[in-house]
C-alpha positions in Angstrom: 26.9 226.4 -63.6 23.2 226.9 -64.2 21.6 230.2 -63.4 18.9 230.0 -60.7 15.8 231.5 -62.2 12.8 232.4 -59.9 9.5 232.9 -61.7 7.0 235.0 -59.7 3.3 234.7 -60.7 -0.2 234.8 -59.4 -0.5 237.7 -57.0 -3.1 239.7 -55.1 -4.5 241.2 -58.3 -7.6 241.1 -60.5 -5.3 239.8 -63.2 -4.3 236.8 -61.1 -5.6 234.2 -63.7 -3.9 236.0 -66.6 -0.6 235.8 -64.7 -1.1 232.0 -64.3 -1.6 231.6 -68.0 1.6 233.5 -68.7 3.5 231.5 -66.1 2.3 228.2 -67.6 3.8 229.1 -71.0 7.0 230.6 -69.7 7.8 227.7 -67.3 7.2 225.1 -70.0 9.4 227.0 -72.4 12.5 227.7 -70.2 15.6 225.7 -71.0 16.0 223.4 -68.0 19.6 222.7 -69.1 20.4 226.3 -68.8 18.4 227.3 -65.8 17.4 225.9 -62.4 13.8 227.0 -62.5 11.9 227.7 -59.3 8.2 228.6 -59.6 7.0 230.9 -56.9 3.2 231.2 -56.6 1.6 234.2 -54.8 -1.9 233.5 -53.7 -4.8 235.9 -54.1 -4.3 236.7 -50.4 -0.7 237.6 -51.0 0.8 234.4 -49.5 4.1 233.3 -51.1 4.4 229.5 -51.9 7.4 227.7 -53.4 6.8 224.7 -55.7 10.4 223.7 -55.5 12.7 223.0 -58.4 10.8 222.4 -61.6 12.2 219.5 -63.6 9.2 218.4 -65.7 6.7 219.7 -68.2 3.5 221.1 -66.7 0.3 219.6 -68.1 -2.3 221.9 -66.6 -2.3 225.4 -65.3 -3.7 224.2 -61.9 -0.4 222.6 -61.2 0.9 226.1 -60.6 -1.3 226.7 -57.6 -0.2 226.2 -54.1 -1.4 227.1 -50.6 -0.2 227.7 -47.1 -2.2 228.1 -43.9 -1.4 229.8 -40.6 1.1 232.3 -42.1 0.9 235.9 -43.0 2.1 237.4 -46.4 5.1 239.0 -44.7 6.1 235.8 -42.9 5.6 233.6 -46.0 7.7 236.0 -48.1 10.5 236.2 -45.6 10.7 232.4 -45.1 10.7 231.7 -48.8 13.2 234.4 -49.7 15.7 233.3 -47.0 15.4 229.7 -48.1 15.8 230.3 -51.9 18.2 233.2 -52.0 20.7 232.2 -49.3 22.6 229.7 -51.5 25.4 230.0 -53.9 25.3 230.7 -57.7 23.9 233.4 -59.9 20.2 234.2 -59.7 17.6 236.2 -61.7 14.0 236.9 -60.9 11.5 236.7 -63.7 8.2 238.4 -62.6 5.1 237.6 -64.6 2.8 239.3 -62.1 0.2 241.3 -64.1 -1.7 244.2 -62.5 -1.4 245.6 -59.0 1.0 244.2 -56.4 3.4 243.0 -59.2 3.4 245.2 -62.3 3.1 248.5 -60.5 6.6 248.7 -59.0 5.9 247.1 -55.6 7.7 243.8 -56.3 10.4 245.7 -58.3 11.1 247.8 -55.2 11.6 244.7 -53.1 13.9 243.2 -55.6 15.9 246.4 -55.7 16.4 246.3 -51.9 17.5 242.7 -52.2 20.0 243.7 -55.0 18.8 240.9 -57.2 18.7 241.1 -61.0 15.1 240.9 -62.4 13.6 241.1 -65.9 11.6 244.0 -67.1 11.1 247.6 -66.0 12.2 249.2 -62.7 10.2 250.8 -59.9 9.4 254.2 -61.5 8.7 252.9 -65.0 6.4 250.2 -63.6 4.5 252.5 -61.4 4.1 255.2 -64.1 3.2 252.7 -66.7 0.6 251.1 -64.4 -1.1 254.4 -63.5 -2.9 255.5 -66.7 -3.3 259.1 -65.5 0.4 259.5 -64.7 1.3 257.7 -68.0 -0.8 260.0 -70.0 0.6 263.1 -68.4 4.1 261.9 -69.2 3.1 261.2 -72.8 1.6 264.7 -73.0 4.9 266.2 -71.9 6.7 264.2 -74.5 4.4 265.4 -77.2 3.0 262.0 -78.1 -0.6 262.3 -79.5 -3.4 260.8 -77.5 -7.1 261.1 -77.0 -8.7 263.7 -74.7 -8.9 262.4 -71.1 -9.6 263.5 -67.5 -9.0 261.9 -64.1 -11.6 261.2 -61.5 -10.9 260.4 -57.8 -13.3 258.4 -55.6 -13.8 261.2 -53.1 -14.8 263.6 -55.9 -17.4 261.2 -57.1 -18.8 260.6 -53.6 -19.1 264.3 -53.0 -20.8 265.4 -56.2 -21.5 262.6 -58.6 -23.9 264.7 -60.7 -21.4 267.5 -61.1 -18.7 265.0 -62.2 -21.0 263.5 -64.8 -21.6 267.0 -66.1 -17.9 267.7 -66.2 -17.2 264.5 -68.2 -20.1 265.3 -70.7 -18.8 268.8 -71.2 -15.1 268.0 -71.6 -15.0 264.4 -73.0 -18.5 263.7 -74.3 -19.9 260.5 -75.7 -19.0 257.8 -76.6 -16.3 257.6 -73.9 -14.4 254.9 -72.0 -14.2 254.6 -68.2 -11.1 252.8 -66.9 -9.6 252.1 -63.5 -6.3 253.9 -63.5 -4.3 251.0 -62.2 -5.4 247.9 -63.9 -5.2 246.0 -67.3 -6.6 243.1 -69.3 -9.7 245.2 -69.9 -11.0 244.5 -66.4 -13.4 247.1 -65.0 -13.5 249.0 -68.3 -16.7 250.2 -69.9 -17.8 252.0 -73.1 -20.5 254.6 -72.4 -23.0 256.3 -74.8 -25.2 258.2 -72.2 -25.3 259.4 -68.7 -26.9 256.2 -67.3 -24.2 254.0 -68.8 -21.6 256.5 -67.5 -22.9 256.4 -64.0 -22.9 252.5 -63.9 -19.4 252.4 -65.5 -17.9 254.7 -62.9 -19.5 252.7 -60.0 -18.0 249.5 -61.5 -14.6 250.9 -62.1 -14.3 252.3 -58.6 -14.6 248.7 -57.4 -11.0 248.2 -58.7 -9.3 251.5 -58.0 -9.7 254.9 -56.2 -8.7 256.7 -59.4 -10.2 256.5 -62.8 -9.4 257.8 -66.3 -12.2 258.8 -68.7 -11.2 259.0 -72.3 -12.8 260.2 -75.5 -13.4 257.4 -78.0 -11.1 257.3 -81.0 -12.7 255.4 -83.9 -9.9 253.4 -85.5 -7.9 250.2 -85.6 -6.0 249.1 -82.5 -2.4 248.4 -83.4 0.3 247.1 -81.1 4.1 247.1 -81.2 6.7 245.4 -79.0 9.8 247.2 -77.7 12.8 245.5 -76.2 16.1 246.7 -74.9 17.7 249.0 -72.2 19.5 252.1 -73.3 19.2 251.3 -77.0 15.7 249.9 -77.4 14.5 248.3 -80.7 11.0 248.0 -82.0 9.1 245.2 -83.7 6.8 245.5 -86.7 3.2 246.5 -85.9 0.4 243.9 -85.4 -3.3 244.0 -84.8 -6.1 241.7 -83.8 -8.7 241.3 -86.5 -12.1 242.0 -85.0 -15.1 244.2 -85.3 -14.7 247.7 -84.0 -16.2 247.0 -80.6 -14.8 246.9 -77.1 -13.3 243.5 -76.2 -13.5 242.7 -72.5 -11.5 240.3 -70.4 -13.6 237.2 -71.4 -13.3 237.9 -75.2 -9.6 238.5 -74.9 -8.6 235.5 -72.8 -11.4 232.9 -72.9 -13.5 233.0 -76.1 -10.7 232.8 -78.6 -12.3 235.4 -80.8 -9.1 237.3 -81.6 -7.1 236.6 -84.7 -3.6 238.2 -85.1 -2.6 240.1 -88.2 1.2 240.6 -88.3 2.3 242.8 -89.8 -0.7 245.1 -89.7 -1.9 246.4 -93.0 -0.5 249.9 -92.8 1.3 252.3 -95.2 5.1 252.4 -94.8 4.9 255.9 -93.6 2.4 255.1 -90.8 4.3 252.0 -89.9 7.6 253.9 -89.5 5.8 256.6 -87.5 4.4 254.0 -85.1 7.8 252.5 -84.5 9.2 255.9 -83.8 6.5 256.8 -81.3 6.8 253.4 -79.6 10.5 254.1 -78.9 9.6 257.6 -77.8 7.0 256.2 -75.3 9.6 253.7 -74.0 12.1 256.5 -73.5 9.5 258.9 -71.9 8.9 256.3 -69.2 12.6 255.4 -68.9 11.8 251.8 -69.9 14.0 248.8 -69.5 13.7 245.2 -70.7 10.4 245.2 -72.5 7.3 247.2 -73.2 4.3 246.9 -75.5 2.9 250.1 -77.0 -0.8 250.2 -78.1 -2.1 252.8 -80.6 -5.2 253.7 -82.5 -4.9 254.4 -86.2 -7.9 256.1 -87.8 -9.1 255.8 -91.4 -7.4 259.1 -92.1 -4.1 257.6 -90.7 -4.1 259.8 -87.6 -2.2 258.1 -84.8 -3.1 258.2 -81.1 -1.3 256.3 -78.4 -3.7 254.4 -76.2 -1.4 253.0 -73.5 1.8 251.0 -72.9 2.1 247.7 -71.0 5.3 247.4 -69.0 4.7 243.7 -68.4 2.8 242.4 -71.4 1.3 238.9 -71.4 3.2 235.9 -72.6 0.4 233.5 -73.1 0.1 231.4 -76.3 -2.3 234.1 -77.7 -0.2 237.1 -76.6 0.9 239.7 -79.1 4.3 240.5 -77.7 6.1 237.2 -78.5 4.2 236.9 -81.8 5.4 240.3 -82.9 9.1 239.4 -82.5 8.6 236.1 -84.2 7.3 237.9 -87.2 9.9 240.7 -87.0 13.1 238.8 -87.0 12.3 235.2 -86.3 13.0 235.4 -82.5 11.6 232.3 -80.8 9.7 232.3 -77.6 12.6 230.8 -75.7 15.1 233.2 -77.3 13.0 236.1 -76.3 13.0 235.0 -72.6 16.8 234.5 -72.8 17.2 238.0 -74.2 15.1 239.5 -71.4 17.3 237.7 -68.8 20.5 239.0 -70.6 19.1 242.6 -70.4 18.3 242.1 -66.7 21.9 241.0 -66.0 23.2 243.9 -68.0 21.1 246.5 -66.2 22.0 245.0 -62.8 25.8 244.9 -63.6 25.6 248.6 -64.6 24.0 249.5 -61.2 26.9 247.9 -59.4 29.1 250.6 -60.6 27.2 253.3 -58.8 28.7 255.1 -55.8 26.7 255.2 -52.6 29.2 257.4 -50.7 29.1 261.1 -50.4 31.7 263.3 -52.1 35.1 262.9 -50.4 37.5 265.8 -50.3 
């Protein structure tokens, strides 16, 4: 009997369009002989829409969009879940929701309550990996090297913007990066070389989140590694995008095609081994499950600093995560998705052995 596979994508997030690109590739790759595939589109307003059983190849990403009127997010979610999840047969949810309201533990929490297996990281790992400040604090406790940083809350900025700029200049200095704490895909991120740029960058970033992280710039190559597994994670070779040492924003990453992958990255064996070790360490520090991409800076002196991890990395045709595994051990795109589903079922089966009763005498 086929497994019923529900692919969640879109979402009320600034990374809505990135999610659609990932879903387009995933849905066209899934083995329809093995899975009954049900695309579930979540609009930018949070409305859940079912596209029914997918039995054909998608030709355009716009085929993935849907709409409903006269219904609230809660009602649309309830109706759809009752309809799709009340039948017989095994089922797995494959979330490809990037950013807030999907990658941050919110959807994962709902799926936990439904007792449904799902691919990827759980509630705590997703939330901690999404929040760059919490993530960095956990890395600091784990002894993983990273650039100097500080957090900035919206109310602090409103009360004393000048004092906060001074604090950043004294502790971080220029150049520095300003980032929303809970966002990805380079959205809302700016590089600053002076106070005027810093002020504009902070105002921009606060449009996306109430909490920011400001980081000292590390001059070096950006290197990425892919981790997969549950209790015994394994790590891919390292890869990098060949580009000039300048900040690449959302448009350059996803629309202009300016990035060229180099896998494996040109690194010494010692640095390569250390990166793989630190990637597993970061995965473990966040209690990862399923998959994670770890991003590092490597300086010309071979100093290593972790930048961040992505608990739900992109799976578009230009994404690094599947490319890394293809170059590591020949894992195909379809095999990679199958593996993530196997890991989801494994983790869910393990949870079924938990006891939810108090101690009995």
